[in-house]
C-alpha positions, 0 to 999 in steps of 0.5 A: 944318420944325424947327430942325435942318432949318433948321440943316442947310439953312443949310450952304452947299456948292459944288454938287459938295460938296453932291452928294457929301454927299448920296451919303455921307448916302444910303450912311450911311442905307441901307447903313451904319446897318443893319449897325451893331448887328451890327458892335457885337455881333461887334466885327468891323472894318467892311471892307465899309463901308470898301469902300463908302466907298472906292467913293465915293472919299471919301479924295480929298476931303482930298488935293490934286489933284496927288497923286491927290485931289479936295480939298474944303472942311474944312466938307464933310469935317466933315459927312461925318464927322457923317453917317457917325458918326450911322449907325455911330460905329465906321465914322465914326471909322475913316474920320476917322482917315485924315484925322487921320493924313495931314494932317501929311503934307499940311501938312509933307511934302516934295514927294517924300514927298507924291508917293510916299505920298499916292496910297496914301490917295487910292486907298482906303488906311487910316491911323493916327495913332500917338501914345499910349503906356501912360505917355504919353496927354494928355502926349505928351512922356512918350513913350518910342518911340525913333528912332535914326538909322542911315545912310540909315535910322531904327531904331524901337524901342518901343510904342504903345497905343490906336491907332485903325486900328492893326491894319489901316493901310497908313500909320502917322503915328508919333511918337517921340523922336530918340535924339540929342536930350536935351531931352524936348520937343525930341526928339519927331519924326515919320515915316511907317511903312509896312505890312509893315515888318519888326519891326512887330507888332500885340500885341493889339486891345482889347475895348472898351465902345463903338466896338467895330467900330473897331480899337484896337490895341497895337503893338510896334516891334522894330528897324523899319528905316524909310527916312530919306526918311520923316522929316517935317521935321527931327529934333525937329520932331514937337511942332510938327507934332503940335500943328498937326495936333491943331487940325484933328483935334479939330473932326473928333472933335467932328463924330463926337460930334455925329453920335452926339448927333444920332442919340440925339436923333432916336431920343428924339423918335421914341420919346416921340412914340409911347410913351404913359403914363397915356393921354398921349404921353410928349412931352406931359409938361412935365418931358419937354419941359424935357429936350427944350428943354435937349437941343435948344438945346445941340445946335443951338448946338454944331452952329452952333459946328462950322460956325463953326470950319469957316469959320475953317479954310476961311478960312485961319485958323491961330490957332484952337486955343482954338476947337477945344478949346471945340468938342471939349470941349462936343460930346463932353460933350453927346454923352454927356449926350444919349445918357444922357438918350436912354436915360432917355427910353426907360425900361427899353427904353433899357437893352436892346440892341434899341434903338440908344440903348444903343449910342450911350451906350457909343459917346459916352463915348470922345469925352470921353477921346481927342484930349485929355481934356476936363479938359485942354481946360478947362485949355487954354481957361482958361489962354488968358485969362491976360494975358501 
């Protein structure tokens, strides 16, 4: 048993969680992984994968029982993200985005909102976290989308870009600015916009380097009339809700990155144990062993930190923003490095689409960019040590 088998075996889950994780892992290996290369080639949305994930009732694992769910630990959720992403990074992020988008409703929604909207997700819906704009990426306070109150409704005007699941979502967790609040940060508010709302348009879907089967859309809102009952909290509560939600979604992005990293590492091990040069297996060369040592050590430590953050969340911690930033930053940097090294270890074959590592390298890059660029996370981590 190698170090990664022991690391995986050390993860402790309740019996029902372990059974579900085994089902997810089997689905990922046998049904999702074989389709990943074709989905990458065509860029088609993984509808069949989503249907098979829904057949397991997977959305229910992060939705409370009172609203149609069967809530499980955050730790097993992260392991499901990692397993799906290892098989197909596009499918992994499509499903993980459901959690990213719906967690604000679970944590901050009213009882009426949760009873009305959460069953949509428990029954297999898709959701979209709708924040980014052309001039508002890492600095969300620069967003321009406007929420204007109009009696019992809110009129939404503006646009969003780089929105995961944007062309397919049933529910949009939409952030914008309340027209009657002048302060740039204080005006940020959040509401749930439902599929089919008049005035909602998908402008285009991006043709991306990686995660090609994950829909990344530009959206436009033209006088979208949303019930006031869909506003989360009060006008101006959006920034507080956003920051709390990102602390839960960043470890999820790290799990996605680590799924990619594990896949690249395992493909490399398999290849260099078979491929020979100068009459010797590639793995027998000392320089290659040094590369493996660095890859394996960093991956093991990062996976251990993922488990640590999961334990914090499941233990009820509320102050873990720095730990989440450390995890997201290191996991995504590592995914890119391991995927790049995997291509190097495969030599010319690694540059060809017949080998998965070519796709993994392209898929890994975005993990360093979204959910806050890694430059932003380094700033967040560094300034946390400034003495007040």
